[in-house]
DSSP file (Angstrom, degrees, kcal/mol; ACC not computed):
  #  RESIDUE AA STRUCTURE BP1 BP2  ACC     N-H-->O    O-->H-N    N-H-->O    O-->H-N    TCO  KAPPA ALPHA  PHI   PSI    X-CA   Y-CA   Z-CA
    1    1 A M              0   0    0      0, 0.0     2,-0.4     0, 0.0    32,-0.2   0.000 360.0 360.0 360.0 140.6   13.4   -3.0   -8.0
    2    2 A I  E     -a   33   0A   0     30,-2.6    32,-3.3    11,-0.0     2,-0.5  -0.766 360.0-152.5 -92.3 134.4   12.1   -0.3   -5.7
    3    3 A V  E     -a   34   0A   0      9,-0.4     9,-2.7    -2,-0.4     2,-0.4  -0.945  13.1-171.0-110.2 125.2    8.6   -0.8   -4.2
    4    4 A Q  E     -aB  35  11A   0     30,-3.0    32,-1.9    -2,-0.5     7,-0.2  -0.937  27.6-114.4-117.6 136.1    6.8    2.4   -3.3
    5    5 A C  E  >  -a   36   0A   0      5,-3.2     4,-1.1    -2,-0.4    32,-0.3  -0.499  18.5-144.2 -66.8 131.2    3.5    2.6   -1.4
    6    6 A C  T  4 S+     0   0    0     30,-3.3    -1,-0.1    -2,-0.2    31,-0.1   0.585  94.3  39.3 -75.1  -9.4    0.8    4.0   -3.6
    7    7 A V  T  4 S+     0   0    0     29,-0.3    -1,-0.1     3,-0.1    30,-0.1   0.854 129.4  19.2-102.6 -61.3   -0.8    5.9   -0.7
    8    8 A C  T  4 S-     0   0    0      2,-0.1    -2,-0.1    30,-0.0    29,-0.1   0.550  92.5-129.5 -94.0  -8.1    1.8    7.4    1.5
    9    9 A K     <  +     0   0    0     -4,-1.1    15,-0.5     1,-0.2     2,-0.1   0.593  55.2 146.7  70.8  13.9    4.7    7.2   -1.0
   10   10 A K  E     - C   0  23A   0     13,-0.2    -5,-3.2    -6,-0.1     2,-0.3  -0.460  40.8-134.4 -73.8 154.5    7.1    5.5    1.4
   11   11 A I  E     -BC   4  22A   0     11,-3.3    11,-1.9    -7,-0.2     2,-0.4  -0.851  13.1-116.0-112.5 151.0    9.6    3.0   -0.2
   12   12 A R  E     - C   0  21A   0     -9,-2.7     2,-0.5    -2,-0.3    -9,-0.4  -0.690  28.0-166.7 -83.5 130.9   10.5   -0.5    1.0
   13   13 A R  E     + C   0  20A   0      7,-2.9     7,-2.2    -2,-0.4   -11,-0.0  -0.981  52.8   6.3-120.4 122.5   14.1   -0.9    2.1
   14   14 A G  S    S-     0   0    0     -2,-0.5     5,-0.2     5,-0.2    -2,-0.0  -0.356 105.3 -25.5 101.3 177.3   15.5   -4.4    2.5
   15   15 A P    >   -     0   0    0      0, 0.0     3,-0.8     0, 0.0     4,-0.3  -0.226  65.9-109.1 -64.4 154.3   14.1   -7.9    1.9
   16   16 A E  G >  S+     0   0    0      1,-0.2     3,-0.9     2,-0.2    -3,-0.1   0.859 114.5  51.5 -54.8 -43.3   10.4   -8.3    1.9
   17   17 A G  G 3  S+     0   0    0      1,-0.2    -1,-0.2     0, 0.0    -3,-0.0   0.800 125.2  24.6 -68.0 -29.2   10.2  -10.2    5.2
   18   18 A S  G <  S+     0   0    0     -3,-0.8    -1,-0.2     2,-0.1    -2,-0.2  -0.028  90.6 146.7-124.8  30.6   12.2   -7.7    7.2
   19   19 A A    <   -     0   0    0     -3,-0.9     2,-0.3    -4,-0.3    -5,-0.2  -0.310  34.2-152.1 -72.3 149.4   11.6   -4.6    5.2
   20   20 A T  E     -C   13   0A   0     -7,-2.2    -7,-2.9     2,-0.0     2,-0.5  -0.888  11.7-140.3-112.4 153.0   11.4   -1.1    6.7
   21   21 A W  E     +C   12   0A   0     -2,-0.3     2,-0.3    -9,-0.2    -9,-0.2  -0.956  30.9 155.1-117.6 129.9    9.4    1.6    5.0
   22   22 A S  E     -C   11   0A   0    -11,-1.9   -11,-3.3    -2,-0.5     2,-0.1  -0.978  45.6 -91.2-149.2 159.9   10.6    5.2    4.9
   23   23 A L  E     -C   10   0A   0     -2,-0.3     2,-0.3   -13,-0.3   -13,-0.2  -0.439  42.9-152.7 -71.3 147.3   10.1    8.3    2.8
   24   24 A A        -     0   0    0    -15,-0.5     2,-0.2    -2,-0.1    -1,-0.0  -0.893  15.7-114.0-122.8 150.8   12.5    8.7   -0.1
   25   25 A A    >>  -     0   0    0     -2,-0.3     3,-1.9     1,-0.1     4,-0.6  -0.500  35.8-111.7 -74.4 152.8   13.9   11.7   -1.9
   26   26 A K  G >4 S+     0   0    0      1,-0.3     3,-1.2     2,-0.2    -1,-0.1   0.844 117.7  59.6 -56.5 -34.2   12.9   12.0   -5.6
   27   27 A E  G 34 S+     0   0    0      1,-0.2    -1,-0.3     3,-0.0    -2,-0.0   0.684  94.2  65.5 -72.1 -14.7   16.4   11.3   -6.7
   28   28 A D  G <4 S+     0   0    0     -3,-1.9     2,-0.5     2,-0.1    -1,-0.2   0.731  89.5  79.5 -72.9 -22.0   16.3    7.9   -4.9
   29   29 A L    <<  +     0   0    0     -3,-1.2     4,-0.1    -4,-0.6   -18,-0.0  -0.762  60.6 174.3 -94.5 125.7   13.6    6.7   -7.3
   30   30 A G        -     0   0    0     -2,-0.5     3,-0.2     2,-0.1    -2,-0.1  -0.257  52.7 -72.5-109.7-160.2   14.8    5.5  -10.7
   31   31 A P  S    S+     0   0    0      0, 0.0     2,-1.1     0, 0.0    -2,-0.0   0.693 116.1  75.7 -72.6 -17.8   13.0    3.9  -13.6
   32   32 A G        +     0   0    0      2,-0.0   -30,-2.6   -29,-0.0     2,-0.5  -0.418  65.3 138.1 -94.1  60.7   12.6    0.6  -11.8
   33   33 A V  E     -a    2   0A   0     -2,-1.1     2,-0.3    -3,-0.2   -30,-0.2  -0.904  29.0-173.8-110.4 130.3    9.7    1.5   -9.4
   34   34 A S  E     -a    3   0A   0    -32,-3.3   -30,-3.0    -2,-0.5     2,-0.4  -0.872  16.6-135.9-115.0 153.3    6.8   -0.7   -8.6
   35   35 A H  E     +a    4   0A   0     -2,-0.3     2,-0.2   -32,-0.2   -30,-0.2  -0.876  39.1 126.1-115.7 145.5    3.8    0.3   -6.5
   36   36 A G  E     -a    5   0A   0    -32,-1.9   -30,-3.3    -2,-0.4     2,-0.4  -0.714  56.0 -68.0-159.9-150.2    1.9   -1.5   -3.8
   37   37 A Y        -     0   0    0    -32,-0.3   -32,-0.1    -2,-0.2   -34,-0.0  -0.961  31.6-132.7-122.4 140.5    0.9   -0.9   -0.2
   38   38 A C     >  -     0   0    0     -2,-0.4     4,-2.6     1,-0.1     5,-0.2  -0.480  42.0 -99.9 -76.4 163.9    3.0   -0.6    2.9
   39   39 A P  H  > S+     0   0    0      0, 0.0     4,-2.1     0, 0.0     5,-0.1   0.872 121.9  49.7 -56.5 -39.9    1.7   -2.7    5.8
   40   40 A K  H  > S+     0   0    0      2,-0.2     4,-1.8     1,-0.2     5,-0.1   0.937 114.8  42.4 -66.3 -46.9    0.0    0.3    7.5
   41   41 A C  H  > S+     0   0    0      1,-0.2     4,-2.5     2,-0.2    -1,-0.2   0.844 111.9  55.8 -69.3 -33.3   -1.8    1.5    4.4
   42   42 A A  H  X S+     0   0    0     -4,-2.6     4,-2.6     2,-0.2     5,-0.2   0.916 106.6  50.3 -64.2 -42.6   -2.7   -2.1    3.4
   43   43 A D  H  X S+     0   0    0     -4,-2.1     4,-2.0    -5,-0.2    -2,-0.2   0.913 112.1  47.5 -61.0 -42.6   -4.4   -2.5    6.8
   44   44 A K  H  X S+     0   0    0     -4,-1.8     4,-2.1     2,-0.2    -2,-0.2   0.918 112.5  48.8 -64.6 -43.8   -6.4    0.7    6.3
   45   45 A A  H  X S+     0   0    0     -4,-2.5     4,-2.2     1,-0.2    -2,-0.2   0.912 111.7  48.5 -64.3 -43.0   -7.4   -0.2    2.7
   46   46 A L  H  X S+     0   0    0     -4,-2.6     4,-2.6     1,-0.2    -1,-0.2   0.883 109.7  52.7 -65.4 -37.6   -8.6   -3.7    3.8
   47   47 A A  H  X S+     0   0    0     -4,-2.0     4,-2.3    -5,-0.2    -1,-0.2   0.899 109.4  49.5 -63.4 -40.3  -10.6   -2.3    6.7
   48   48 A Q  H  X S+     0   0    0     -4,-2.1     4,-2.4     2,-0.2    -2,-0.2   0.898 111.5  48.7 -65.1 -40.7  -12.3    0.1    4.3
   49   49 A I  H  X S+     0   0    0     -4,-2.2     4,-2.3     2,-0.2    -2,-0.2   0.937 112.5  47.2 -64.4 -46.6  -13.1   -2.7    1.9
   50   50 A R  H  X S+     0   0    0     -4,-2.6     4,-1.7     1,-0.2    -2,-0.2   0.888 112.6  50.3 -62.6 -38.6  -14.5   -4.9    4.7
   51   51 A N  H  X S+     0   0    0     -4,-2.3     4,-1.0     2,-0.2    -1,-0.2   0.914 110.8  48.7 -65.0 -43.4  -16.6   -2.0    6.0
   52   52 A A  H  < S+     0   0    0     -4,-2.4     3,-0.3     1,-0.2    -2,-0.2   0.873 109.2  53.1 -65.2 -37.5  -18.0   -1.3    2.5
   53   53 A Q  H >< S+     0   0    0     -4,-2.3     3,-1.1     1,-0.2    -1,-0.2   0.877 106.8  52.6 -65.7 -36.7  -18.9   -5.0    2.0
   54   54 A G  H 3< S+     0   0    0     -4,-1.7    -1,-0.2     1,-0.2    -2,-0.2   0.739 111.6  46.6 -70.2 -22.5  -20.8   -4.9    5.3
   55   55 A K  T 3< S+     0   0    0     -4,-1.0    -1,-0.2    -3,-0.3    -2,-0.2   0.254  81.7 135.5-102.1  10.6  -22.8   -1.9    4.2
   56   56 A S    <   -     0   0    0     -3,-1.1     2,-0.4    -4,-0.1    -3,-0.1  -0.308  59.4-116.1 -64.4 143.0  -23.7   -3.2    0.8
   57   57 A V        -     0   0    0      1,-0.0     2,-0.5     2,-0.0    -1,-0.1  -0.648  24.5-148.7 -81.4 129.4  -27.2   -2.7   -0.3
   58   58 A R        -     0   0    0     -2,-0.4    -1,-0.0     0, 0.0     0, 0.0  -0.873   5.4-146.0-101.9 128.3  -29.1   -6.0   -0.8
   59   59 A I        -     0   0    0     -2,-0.5     2,-0.0     2,-0.0    -2,-0.0  -0.821  20.0-127.4 -94.8 122.1  -31.8   -5.9   -3.5
   60   60 A P              0   0    0      0, 0.0    -1,-0.0     0, 0.0     0, 0.0  -0.362 360.0 360.0 -68.4 148.9  -34.8   -8.2   -2.6
   61   61 A K              0   0    0     -2,-0.0    -2,-0.0     0, 0.0     0, 0.0   0.443 360.0 360.0 -85.2 360.0  -35.9  -10.7   -5.2
């Protein structure tokens, strides 16, 4: 199965532990495509989530 980053559209090549991420031509992608995050986009997404949690509005009781 091919794993494609849902943000930058790079695909994972190789086993998960030693994978490289690169852009793929449309013809490289077949019906067996799953989506996730590449390491770079995952770091950015987690930073945004942590930042949003720190800025959450607290409603006093």
